[in-house]
C-alpha positions, 0 to 999 in steps of 0.5 A, spaced: 212 706 055 218 706 059 225 705 055 229 704 061 233 698 061 229 692 064 234 688 069 233 681 070 233 679 078 236 673 080 231 667 079 226 666 085 225 659 086 219 660 090 216 664 085 217 658 080 214 652 083 209 649 080 202 650 083 204 657 086 199 663 085 199 667 079 201 674 079 196 680 081 196 682 074 193 675 072 188 675 077 185 682 075 184 680 068 179 675 071 178 667 071 179 666 064 186 669 065 187 665 071 185 658 068 190 660 062 196 661 067 195 655 071 194 651 064 200 653 061 205 652 067 201 646 070 199 642 064 203 644 058 210 645 060 212 638 062 220 639 062 222 642 069 228 646 066 223 649 061 218 650 066 223 654 071 225 658 065 219 660 062 215 661 068 221 666 070 221 669 064 213 670 064 213 673 071 218 678 070 215 680 064 208 681 068 211 684 073 214 689 068 207 690 065 204 692 072 210 697 074 208 700 067 201 700 069 199 695 063 193 690 064 193 684 060 188 686 054 192 693 053 199 690 052 201 691 045 207 689 040 211 695 042 211 694 049 213 687 048 219 689 043 221 694 047 221 690 053 225 684 050 230 690 047 232 693 053 233 686 057 239 686 062 242 682 067 241 684 074 248 688 074 245 692 068 249 688 062 245 687 056 242 680 056 245 676 050 241 674 044 239 667 046 236 670 053 232 675 049 230 669 044 228 665 050 224 670 054 220 672 047 218 665 046 216 664 053 211 670 053 209 669 046 207 662 048 204 664 054 199 669 050 197 664 045 194 660 051 191 667 053 188 668 046 186 660 046 182 661 053 179 668 051 183 672 056 185 677 051 183 678 043 190 678 040 197 675 042 201 682 042 208 678 042 206 674 035 209 679 030 215 681 035 221 679 032 227 677 036 234 678 035 238 674 029 243 669 032 247 664 029 251 659 032 257 656 028 260 652 034 258 650 041 260 653 047 261 647 051 268 645 052 271 639 050 277 635 053 281 630 050 280 622 051 286 622 055 284 627 060 277 624 060 281 617 062 285 621 068 278 623 071 276 616 071 283 613 074 283 619 079 277 616 083 279 612 089 275 606 089 276 603 096 269 606 098 262 606 095 261 613 093 268 612 089 265 606 086 258 610 085 262 616 082 266 612 077 260 609 075 256 616 073 262 619 070 263 612 065 255 613 064 256 620 062 262 618 057 260 612 054 253 613 053 253 621 051 247 622 056 245 628 059 247 629 067 239 630 068 238 623 064 243 620 068 240 622 075 233 620 073 235 613 072 232 607 076 234 600 078 229 598 072 233 602 067 239 598 067 237 591 065 240 585 061 236 582 055 240 576 056 245 578 051 247 585 053 246 590 059 242 596 057 240 603 059 234 606 058 234 614 058 228 618 059 231 624 055 229 631 054 223 632 050 219 626 052 224 621 048 226 615 051 232 611 048 236 605 050 243 605 049 248 598 050 253 598 056 260 597 053 263 591 057 267 596 062 261 601 063 257 594 065 262 592 070 263 599 073 255 599 074 255 592 077 261 593 081 257 600 084 250 596 085 254 590 089 257 595 093 251 599 095 247 593 096 241 595 092 240 589 088 234 587 091 231 594 092 224 595 088 225 596 081 223 604 081 228 605 086 234 610 084 240 607 081 245 613 083 244 615 090 246 621 095 251 620 100 250 621 107 254 627 109 262 625 109 260 618 112 262 615 105 255 611 106 249 612 101 242 614 103 236 611 099 235 618 096 236 619 089 241 624 086 238 630 082 241 633 076 245 638 081 248 633 085 251 630 079 254 636 077 257 638 083 260 631 084 263 632 077 266 638 078 269 635 084 272 630 080 275 635 075 278 638 081 281 632 083 284 630 076 287 637 076 282 640 071 278 646 071 272 646 075 268 650 069 267 644 066 261 640 067 257 634 065 256 636 058 263 636 057 263 629 057 258 629 052 262 634 047 268 630 048 265 623 046 261 626 040 267 630 038 271 623 039 267 619 035 266 624 029 274 624 029 274 617 029 270 617 023 264 614 025 258 615 021 255 622 023 248 619 023 250 614 028 253 619 032 247 623 032 243 617 034 247 616 040 246 623 042 239 623 041 239 629 037 233 631 032 237 635 028 244 633 025 246 641 025 245 640 033 250 634 033 255 638 029 255 644 034 259 639 038 264 637 033 271 640 035 275 638 029 274 645 026 277 648 032 283 643 031 284 645 024 284 652 025 289 652 031 294 648 026 293 653 021 295 659 026 301 656 029 304 656 022 304 663 022 311 665 021 311 672 024 
C-alpha cells in the first residue's frame, strides 16, 4: 500500500452531477455495485451540498484505489486509514481534520450501501477512526450591529436591484436564515396569516420553519415585490430573481445560493467591510446579538433552527469580547 501524500484535486463539477456514470472500479465490481452507487448518490443524498461533497470524496477515494490496483472487494481498513491519514490539498498541504472526517464519513456510508446490496462482504471503513476534532468556537466572523446597519443603509434604492438586495440582506439579518434557504424562497413562502407576514424556509436536513417578519423587514420585502411587479406571478415563482447584466432589470430566473453570496460580498465591499465576510456572517451576528441582549438561549436556538444547543453556542461571540477586555488590561 502506498504511503504517499494523497493530493485532493479541485472539484470537477461534471463528475459530481447527478446521473453521471460511476467510476470504472464500480463498473468492474458488477451490477450490485453499480446499483448501490446509483442508489447512494441519486436517491439517498437529497441535500445538494452533501451530495456534491460526498460524491467528490468517494470518487477521489475510488480513483486512488484504481491507482493502487485495488478492486472494491479487496479494500481493507488499512487502505482506508492510510488514505485518510495522507490526504492533502492540491498544493500538498495536509488536509484539515474536518476535511479528513468528511471524507471518511462519505467513504463509510458508501461502503455501507455496498454491503447492503451485497457488492462487498464487509465495510472496510467501519472500524477506521477519524482524527479527534473539538471546536470551542465557530470560525464564522461576526460584525457589530452598527456595521450590519451600515450595509443596509449603503444600498442605493432608486432601482429594483437595490430594493432586492436590501430585502435579501434584511432577511438574512432578521431571520438568521442561511443564504441557500433565502435563495430557495418562492412567492408563496412569504405570506400573511391575517395578523402578520411569515417566511416559510426550506432548511438543511429537510426541516421547514416558519419565521415571522418584523415590521421593517416586511416593508422591505413588500417594497421589492411591488417594484419588481411580481405580485400576480404564480405562487411557485422565485421570490428573489437575478438581474439582467448591468441593465438593473430583473429576469424571471431565481437566484442561487452562489448568486446571493456574490451579491452579499459586493454589498460588504460597498459598505467598506472585508469581502472575506459571507452570508453566514449575518447569521453569526444575529445569534450573538440576541444572546448578548439576554434572549433565552432556547429561543435563539429555535430561531437558528439548530438541533443541538452546542451548535448555537458556537456562534456566541461574547466570550471573545471578554477575552479581548482581559488581554487589553495587561500592563506590560
